[in-house]
ZAVEX-628387 format. One record per atom (N, C-alpha, C): residue number from 0; residue in three letters; chain; atom name; x, z, y. Coordinates in steps of 0.1 Angstrom, whole numbers. Example, Ala and Ser with C-alpha at 12.3 -4.5 7.8 and 13.67 -1.06 7.14 Angstrom:
REM ZAVEX-628387
+-----+-----+-------+------+-------+-------+-------+
|   n | res | chain | atom |     x |     z |     y |
+-----+-----+-------+------+-------+-------+-------+
|   0 | Ala |     A |    N |   132 |    78 |   -57 |
|   0 | Ala |     A |   CA |   123 |    78 |   -45 |
|   0 | Ala |     A |    C |   132 |    78 |   -33 |
|   1 | Ser |     A |    N |   128 |    71 |   -22 |
|   1 | Ser |     A |   CA |   137 |    71 |   -11 |
|   1 | Ser |     A |    C |   129 |    79 |     0 |
+-----+-----+-------+------+-------+-------+-------+
END
This chain:
REM ZAVEX-628387
+-----+-----+-------+------+-------+-------+-------+
|   n | res | chain | atom |     x |     z |     y |
+-----+-----+-------+------+-------+-------+-------+
|   0 | Unk |     A |    N |  -423 |  -246 |  -358 |
|   0 | Unk |     A |   CA |  -428 |  -232 |  -361 |
|   0 | Unk |     A |    C |  -419 |  -226 |  -371 |
|   1 | Unk |     A |    N |  -418 |  -213 |  -369 |
|   1 | Unk |     A |   CA |  -409 |  -206 |  -379 |
|   1 | Unk |     A |    C |  -416 |  -193 |  -382 |
|   2 | Unk |     A |    N |  -408 |  -183 |  -388 |
|   2 | Unk |     A |   CA |  -413 |  -170 |  -389 |
|   2 | Unk |     A |    C |  -402 |  -160 |  -386 |
|   3 | Unk |     A |    N |  -405 |  -149 |  -380 |
|   3 | Unk |     A |   CA |  -396 |  -139 |  -376 |
|   3 | Unk |     A |    C |  -391 |  -130 |  -388 |
|   4 | Unk |     A |    N |  -384 |  -120 |  -386 |
|   4 | Unk |     A |   CA |  -379 |  -112 |  -397 |
|   4 | Unk |     A |    C |  -389 |  -104 |  -405 |
|   5 | Unk |     A |    N |  -401 |  -102 |  -399 |
|   5 | Unk |     A |   CA |  -412 |   -95 |  -406 |
|   5 | Unk |     A |    C |  -423 |  -105 |  -411 |
|   6 | Unk |     A |    N |  -421 |  -118 |  -410 |
|   6 | Unk |     A |   CA |  -430 |  -128 |  -415 |
|   6 | Unk |     A |    C |  -440 |  -133 |  -405 |
|   7 | Unk |     A |    N |  -440 |  -129 |  -393 |
|   7 | Unk |     A |   CA |  -449 |  -134 |  -382 |
|   7 | Unk |     A |    C |  -445 |  -147 |  -378 |
|   8 | Unk |     A |    N |  -455 |  -156 |  -375 |
|   8 | Unk |     A |   CA |  -452 |  -170 |  -371 |
|   8 | Unk |     A |    C |  -446 |  -169 |  -356 |
|   9 | Unk |     A |    N |  -436 |  -178 |  -354 |
|   9 | Unk |     A |   CA |  -430 |  -179 |  -341 |
|   9 | Unk |     A |    C |  -428 |  -193 |  -338 |
|  10 | Unk |     A |    N |  -428 |  -196 |  -325 |
|  10 | Unk |     A |   CA |  -426 |  -210 |  -320 |
|  10 | Unk |     A |    C |  -413 |  -211 |  -314 |
|  11 | Unk |     A |    N |  -404 |  -220 |  -318 |
|  11 | Unk |     A |   CA |  -391 |  -222 |  -314 |
|  11 | Unk |     A |    C |  -390 |  -235 |  -306 |
|  12 | Unk |     A |    N |  -386 |  -234 |  -293 |
|  12 | Unk |     A |   CA |  -385 |  -246 |  -285 |
|  12 | Unk |     A |    C |  -371 |  -248 |  -280 |
|  13 | Unk |     A |    N |  -366 |  -261 |  -282 |
|  13 | Unk |     A |   CA |  -353 |  -265 |  -277 |
|  13 | Unk |     A |    C |  -355 |  -275 |  -265 |
|  14 | Unk |     A |    N |  -346 |  -276 |  -256 |
|  14 | Unk |     A |   CA |  -347 |  -286 |  -245 |
|  14 | Unk |     A |    C |  -333 |  -289 |  -240 |
|  15 | Unk |     A |    N |  -332 |  -301 |  -234 |
|  15 | Unk |     A |   CA |  -320 |  -305 |  -227 |
|  15 | Unk |     A |    C |  -325 |  -309 |  -213 |
|  16 | Unk |     A |    N |  -318 |  -304 |  -203 |
|  16 | Unk |     A |   CA |  -322 |  -307 |  -189 |
|  16 | Unk |     A |    C |  -309 |  -310 |  -181 |
|  17 | Unk |     A |    N |  -311 |  -317 |  -170 |
|  17 | Unk |     A |   CA |  -301 |  -320 |  -161 |
|  17 | Unk |     A |    C |  -303 |  -312 |  -148 |
|  18 | Unk |     A |    N |  -293 |  -303 |  -145 |
|  18 | Unk |     A |   CA |  -294 |  -294 |  -133 |
|  18 | Unk |     A |    C |  -285 |  -300 |  -121 |
|  19 | Unk |     A |    N |  -288 |  -295 |  -109 |
|  19 | Unk |     A |   CA |  -280 |  -299 |   -99 |
|  19 | Unk |     A |    C |  -265 |  -297 |  -101 |
|  20 | Unk |     A |    N |  -256 |  -305 |   -96 |
|  20 | Unk |     A |   CA |  -243 |  -305 |   -99 |
|  20 | Unk |     A |    C |  -239 |  -313 |  -111 |
|  21 | Unk |     A |    N |  -248 |  -321 |  -116 |
|  21 | Unk |     A |   CA |  -245 |  -330 |  -127 |
|  21 | Unk |     A |    C |  -242 |  -321 |  -140 |
|  22 | Unk |     A |    N |  -249 |  -310 |  -141 |
|  22 | Unk |     A |   CA |  -246 |  -302 |  -153 |
|  22 | Unk |     A |    C |  -258 |  -304 |  -163 |
|  23 | Unk |     A |    N |  -254 |  -306 |  -175 |
|  23 | Unk |     A |   CA |  -264 |  -307 |  -186 |
|  23 | Unk |     A |    C |  -266 |  -293 |  -192 |
|  24 | Unk |     A |    N |  -278 |  -289 |  -195 |
|  24 | Unk |     A |   CA |  -281 |  -276 |  -200 |
|  24 | Unk |     A |    C |  -289 |  -278 |  -213 |
|  25 | Unk |     A |    N |  -285 |  -270 |  -223 |
|  25 | Unk |     A |   CA |  -293 |  -270 |  -235 |
|  25 | Unk |     A |    C |  -299 |  -256 |  -237 |
|  26 | Unk |     A |    N |  -312 |  -255 |  -240 |
|  26 | Unk |     A |   CA |  -318 |  -242 |  -241 |
|  26 | Unk |     A |    C |  -326 |  -241 |  -254 |
|  27 | Unk |     A |    N |  -328 |  -229 |  -257 |
|  27 | Unk |     A |   CA |  -336 |  -225 |  -270 |
|  27 | Unk |     A |    C |  -343 |  -213 |  -266 |
|  28 | Unk |     A |    N |  -356 |  -213 |  -268 |
|  28 | Unk |     A |   CA |  -365 |  -201 |  -265 |
|  28 | Unk |     A |    C |  -374 |  -199 |  -277 |
|  29 | Unk |     A |    N |  -377 |  -186 |  -280 |
|  29 | Unk |     A |   CA |  -386 |  -183 |  -290 |
|  29 | Unk |     A |    C |  -399 |  -177 |  -284 |
|  30 | Unk |     A |    N |  -410 |  -183 |  -288 |
|  30 | Unk |     A |   CA |  -423 |  -179 |  -283 |
|  30 | Unk |     A |    C |  -424 |  -179 |  -267 |
|  31 | Unk |     A |    N |  -420 |  -190 |  -261 |
|  31 | Unk |     A |   CA |  -420 |  -191 |  -246 |
|  31 | Unk |     A |    C |  -434 |  -190 |  -240 |
|  32 | Unk |     A |    N |  -444 |  -193 |  -248 |
|  32 | Unk |     A |   CA |  -458 |  -193 |  -243 |
|  32 | Unk |     A |    C |  -462 |  -178 |  -241 |
|  33 | Unk |     A |    N |  -455 |  -168 |  -247 |
|  33 | Unk |     A |   CA |  -459 |  -154 |  -246 |
|  33 | Unk |     A |    C |  -452 |  -148 |  -233 |
|  34 | Unk |     A |    N |  -444 |  -155 |  -227 |
|  34 | Unk |     A |   CA |  -436 |  -149 |  -216 |
|  34 | Unk |     A |    C |  -445 |  -149 |  -203 |
|  35 | Unk |     A |    N |  -441 |  -141 |  -193 |
|  35 | Unk |     A |   CA |  -448 |  -140 |  -181 |
|  35 | Unk |     A |    C |  -445 |  -151 |  -171 |
|  36 | Unk |     A |    N |  -434 |  -158 |  -174 |
|  36 | Unk |     A |   CA |  -430 |  -169 |  -165 |
|  36 | Unk |     A |    C |  -426 |  -181 |  -173 |
|  37 | Unk |     A |    N |  -428 |  -193 |  -168 |
|  37 | Unk |     A |   CA |  -423 |  -205 |  -174 |
|  37 | Unk |     A |    C |  -407 |  -207 |  -172 |
|  38 | Unk |     A |    N |  -402 |  -199 |  -164 |
|  38 | Unk |     A |   CA |  -387 |  -201 |  -160 |
|  38 | Unk |     A |    C |  -378 |  -197 |  -173 |
|  39 | Unk |     A |    N |  -369 |  -205 |  -175 |
|  39 | Unk |     A |   CA |  -359 |  -202 |  -186 |
|  39 | Unk |     A |    C |  -351 |  -189 |  -183 |
|  40 | Unk |     A |    N |  -347 |  -182 |  -192 |
|  40 | Unk |     A |   CA |  -340 |  -170 |  -191 |
|  40 | Unk |     A |    C |  -325 |  -173 |  -193 |
|  41 | Unk |     A |    N |  -316 |  -166 |  -187 |
|  41 | Unk |     A |   CA |  -301 |  -168 |  -189 |
|  41 | Unk |     A |    C |  -297 |  -168 |  -203 |
|  42 | Unk |     A |    N |  -303 |  -160 |  -212 |
|  42 | Unk |     A |   CA |  -300 |  -159 |  -226 |
|  42 | Unk |     A |    C |  -306 |  -170 |  -234 |
|  43 | Unk |     A |    N |  -315 |  -178 |  -228 |
|  43 | Unk |     A |   CA |  -320 |  -191 |  -235 |
|  43 | Unk |     A |    C |  -309 |  -201 |  -235 |
|  44 | Unk |     A |    N |  -300 |  -201 |  -226 |
|  44 | Unk |     A |   CA |  -290 |  -212 |  -224 |
|  44 | Unk |     A |    C |  -280 |  -211 |  -236 |
|  45 | Unk |     A |    N |  -279 |  -222 |  -243 |
|  45 | Unk |     A |   CA |  -268 |  -222 |  -253 |
|  45 | Unk |     A |    C |  -257 |  -232 |  -251 |
|  46 | Unk |     A |    N |  -258 |  -240 |  -240 |
|  46 | Unk |     A |   CA |  -247 |  -249 |  -235 |
|  46 | Unk |     A |    C |  -249 |  -252 |  -221 |
|  47 | Unk |     A |    N |  -239 |  -253 |  -214 |
|  47 | Unk |     A |   CA |  -238 |  -259 |  -200 |
|  47 | Unk |     A |    C |  -225 |  -267 |  -199 |
|  48 | Unk |     A |    N |  -226 |  -280 |  -195 |
|  48 | Unk |     A |   CA |  -215 |  -288 |  -193 |
|  48 | Unk |     A |    C |  -218 |  -301 |  -186 |
|  49 | Unk |     A |    N |  -207 |  -309 |  -185 |
|  49 | Unk |     A |   CA |  -209 |  -321 |  -177 |
|  49 | Unk |     A |    C |  -211 |  -334 |  -185 |
|  50 | Unk |     A |    N |  -209 |  -333 |  -199 |
|  50 | Unk |     A |   CA |  -210 |  -345 |  -207 |
|  50 | Unk |     A |    C |  -223 |  -344 |  -215 |
|  51 | Unk |     A |    N |  -231 |  -356 |  -215 |
|  51 | Unk |     A |   CA |  -244 |  -357 |  -223 |
|  51 | Unk |     A |    C |  -241 |  -356 |  -237 |
|  52 | Unk |     A |    N |  -230 |  -362 |  -242 |
|  52 | Unk |     A |   CA |  -226 |  -361 |  -256 |
|  52 | Unk |     A |    C |  -224 |  -347 |  -261 |
|  53 | Unk |     A |    N |  -217 |  -339 |  -253 |
|  53 | Unk |     A |   CA |  -215 |  -325 |  -256 |
|  53 | Unk |     A |    C |  -229 |  -318 |  -258 |
|  54 | Unk |     A |    N |  -238 |  -320 |  -248 |
|  54 | Unk |     A |   CA |  -250 |  -314 |  -248 |
|  54 | Unk |     A |    C |  -259 |  -317 |  -261 |
|  55 | Unk |     A |    N |  -258 |  -330 |  -264 |
|  55 | Unk |     A |   CA |  -265 |  -335 |  -276 |
|  55 | Unk |     A |    C |  -259 |  -328 |  -288 |
|  56 | Unk |     A |    N |  -246 |  -327 |  -289 |
|  56 | Unk |     A |   CA |  -240 |  -321 |  -301 |
|  56 | Unk |     A |    C |  -244 |  -306 |  -302 |
|  57 | Unk |     A |    N |  -244 |  -299 |  -291 |
|  57 | Unk |     A |   CA |  -248 |  -284 |  -291 |
|  57 | Unk |     A |    C |  -263 |  -283 |  -295 |
|  58 | Unk |     A |    N |  -271 |  -292 |  -288 |
|  58 | Unk |     A |   CA |  -286 |  -291 |  -291 |
|  58 | Unk |     A |    C |  -288 |  -294 |  -306 |
|  59 | Unk |     A |    N |  -282 |  -304 |  -311 |
|  59 | Unk |     A |   CA |  -284 |  -308 |  -325 |
|  59 | Unk |     A |    C |  -278 |  -297 |  -336 |
|  60 | Unk |     A |    N |  -267 |  -291 |  -332 |
|  60 | Unk |     A |   CA |  -262 |  -281 |  -340 |
|  60 | Unk |     A |    C |  -271 |  -269 |  -341 |
|  61 | Unk |     A |    N |  -276 |  -265 |  -330 |
|  61 | Unk |     A |   CA |  -286 |  -254 |  -329 |
|  61 | Unk |     A |    C |  -299 |  -257 |  -336 |
|  62 | Unk |     A |    N |  -303 |  -269 |  -334 |
|  62 | Unk |     A |   CA |  -316 |  -274 |  -341 |
|  62 | Unk |     A |    C |  -314 |  -274 |  -357 |
|  63 | Unk |     A |    N |  -302 |  -279 |  -360 |
|  63 | Unk |     A |   CA |  -299 |  -280 |  -375 |
|  63 | Unk |     A |    C |  -298 |  -265 |  -381 |
|  64 | Unk |     A |    N |  -293 |  -256 |  -374 |
|  64 | Unk |     A |   CA |  -292 |  -242 |  -378 |
|  64 | Unk |     A |    C |  -306 |  -236 |  -380 |
|  65 | Unk |     A |    N |  -315 |  -238 |  -371 |
|  65 | Unk |     A |   CA |  -329 |  -233 |  -373 |
|  65 | Unk |     A |    C |  -337 |  -240 |  -384 |
|  66 | Unk |     A |    N |  -334 |  -253 |  -385 |
|  66 | Unk |     A |   CA |  -341 |  -261 |  -397 |
|  66 | Unk |     A |    C |  -336 |  -256 |  -410 |
|  67 | Unk |     A |    N |  -323 |  -253 |  -411 |
|  67 | Unk |     A |   CA |  -317 |  -247 |  -423 |
|  67 | Unk |     A |    C |  -324 |  -234 |  -427 |
|  68 | Unk |     A |    N |  -326 |  -226 |  -416 |
|  68 | Unk |     A |   CA |  -333 |  -213 |  -419 |
|  68 | Unk |     A |    C |  -347 |  -215 |  -424 |
|  69 | Unk |     A |    N |  -354 |  -224 |  -418 |
|  69 | Unk |     A |   CA |  -368 |  -228 |  -422 |
|  69 | Unk |     A |    C |  -369 |  -232 |  -436 |
|  70 | Unk |     A |    N |  -359 |  -241 |  -440 |
|  70 | Unk |     A |   CA |  -359 |  -245 |  -453 |
|  70 | Unk |     A |    C |  -355 |  -235 |  -463 |
|  71 | Unk |     A |    N |  -346 |  -226 |  -460 |
|  71 | Unk |     A |   CA |  -343 |  -215 |  -468 |
|  71 | Unk |     A |    C |  -355 |  -205 |  -470 |
|  72 | Unk |     A |    N |  -364 |  -205 |  -460 |
|  72 | Unk |     A |   CA |  -376 |  -197 |  -461 |
|  72 | Unk |     A |    C |  -387 |  -205 |  -468 |
|  73 | Unk |     A |    N |  -385 |  -217 |  -472 |
|  73 | Unk |     A |   CA |  -395 |  -225 |  -480 |
|  73 | Unk |     A |    C |  -405 |  -232 |  -470 |
|  74 | Unk |     A |    N |  -400 |  -233 |  -458 |
|  74 | Unk |     A |   CA |  -410 |  -240 |  -448 |
|  74 | Unk |     A |    C |  -405 |  -254 |  -446 |
|  75 | Unk |     A |    N |  -414 |  -263 |  -443 |
|  75 | Unk |     A |   CA |  -410 |  -276 |  -439 |
|  75 | Unk |     A |    C |  -409 |  -277 |  -424 |
|  76 | Unk |     A |    N |  -401 |  -287 |  -420 |
|  76 | Unk |     A |   CA |  -399 |  -289 |  -405 |
|  76 | Unk |     A |    C |  -399 |  -304 |  -403 |
|  77 | Unk |     A |    N |  -406 |  -307 |  -392 |
|  77 | Unk |     A |   CA |  -406 |  -321 |  -387 |
|  77 | Unk |     A |    C |  -397 |  -324 |  -376 |
|  78 | Unk |     A |    N |  -387 |  -314 |  -373 |
|  78 | Unk |     A |   CA |  -378 |  -315 |  -362 |
|  78 | Unk |     A |    C |  -369 |  -327 |  -364 |
|  79 | Unk |     A |    N |  -367 |  -335 |  -353 |
|  79 | Unk |     A |   CA |  -358 |  -346 |  -354 |
|  79 | Unk |     A |    C |  -346 |  -344 |  -344 |
|  80 | Unk |     A |    N |  -335 |  -349 |  -347 |
|  80 | Unk |     A |   CA |  -323 |  -347 |  -338 |
|  80 | Unk |     A |    C |  -326 |  -353 |  -324 |
|  81 | Unk |     A |    N |  -320 |  -347 |  -314 |
|  81 | Unk |     A |   CA |  -320 |  -352 |  -301 |
|  81 | Unk |     A |    C |  -311 |  -365 |  -301 |
|  82 | Unk |     A |    N |  -314 |  -375 |  -294 |
|  82 | Unk |     A |   CA |  -306 |  -387 |  -293 |
|  82 | Unk |     A |    C |  -304 |  -392 |  -279 |
|  83 | Unk |     A |    N |  -293 |  -399 |  -277 |
|  83 | Unk |     A |   CA |  -289 |  -404 |  -263 |
|  83 | Unk |     A |    C |  -301 |  -414 |  -259 |
|  84 | Unk |     A |    N |  -305 |  -422 |  -269 |
|  84 | Unk |     A |   CA |  -316 |  -432 |  -267 |
|  84 | Unk |     A |    C |  -329 |  -425 |  -262 |
|  85 | Unk |     A |    N |  -331 |  -413 |  -267 |
|  85 | Unk |     A |   CA |  -343 |  -406 |  -262 |
|  85 | Unk |     A |    C |  -341 |  -399 |  -249 |
|  86 | Unk |     A |    N |  -329 |  -395 |  -245 |
|  86 | Unk |     A |   CA |  -327 |  -387 |  -233 |
|  86 | Unk |     A |    C |  -325 |  -396 |  -221 |
|  87 | Unk |     A |    N |  -318 |  -407 |  -222 |
|  87 | Unk |     A |   CA |  -314 |  -415 |  -211 |
|  87 | Unk |     A |    C |  -326 |  -422 |  -204 |
|  88 | Unk |     A |    N |  -336 |  -426 |  -210 |
|  88 | Unk |     A |   CA |  -348 |  -432 |  -203 |
|  88 | Unk |     A |    C |  -355 |  -421 |  -194 |
|  89 | Unk |     A |    N |  -355 |  -409 |  -199 |
|  89 | Unk |     A |   CA |  -361 |  -398 |  -191 |
|  89 | Unk |     A |    C |  -353 |  -395 |  -179 |
|  90 | Unk |     A |    N |  -340 |  -395 |  -181 |
|  90 | Unk |     A |   CA |  -330 |  -393 |  -169 |
|  90 | Unk |     A |    C |  -332 |  -404 |  -159 |
|  91 | Unk |     A |    N |  -332 |  -416 |  -164 |
|  91 | Unk |     A |   CA |  -332 |  -428 |  -155 |
|  91 | Unk |     A |    C |  -346 |  -428 |  -147 |
|  92 | Unk |     A |    N |  -357 |  -425 |  -154 |
|  92 | Unk |     A |   CA |  -370 |  -424 |  -147 |
|  92 | Unk |     A |    C |  -369 |  -414 |  -136 |
|  93 | Unk |     A |    N |  -364 |  -402 |  -139 |
|  93 | Unk |     A |   CA |  -363 |  -391 |  -129 |
|  93 | Unk |     A |    C |  -354 |  -396 |  -118 |
|  94 | Unk |     A |    N |  -343 |  -402 |  -120 |
|  94 | Unk |     A |   CA |  -333 |  -406 |  -110 |
|  94 | Unk |     A |    C |  -339 |  -417 |  -101 |
|  95 | Unk |     A |    N |  -343 |  -427 |  -107 |
|  95 | Unk |     A |   CA |  -348 |  -440 |   -99 |
|  95 | Unk |     A |    C |  -362 |  -438 |   -93 |
|  96 | Unk |     A |    N |  -370 |  -429 |   -98 |
|  96 | Unk |     A |   CA |  -384 |  -426 |   -92 |
|  96 | Unk |     A |    C |  -384 |  -415 |   -83 |
|  97 | Unk |     A |    N |  -373 |  -410 |   -79 |
|  97 | Unk |     A |   CA |  -372 |  -399 |   -70 |
|  97 | Unk |     A |    C |  -374 |  -402 |   -56 |
+-----+-----+-------+------+-------+-------+-------+
END
């Protein structure tokens, strides 16, 4: 949770997903619950590439930037970095249970 430029609370959501063609995608959306659709928008995407390590780096850099802003605004954050250990079991479950 954060605040916008006028002090209203906003919800920031980050995600990492695997798309067809072996492409990793990192996304960031603000207040996605207020949208008409659950589909990600093109401008939500902050990285697309073939390496999980690159996706993790981009996701964590973006997350760190938002956490820094929260801290500068005097707000606490319980956000934790994305890790390979966290992502791989989800990918394996999706791949092998398909």
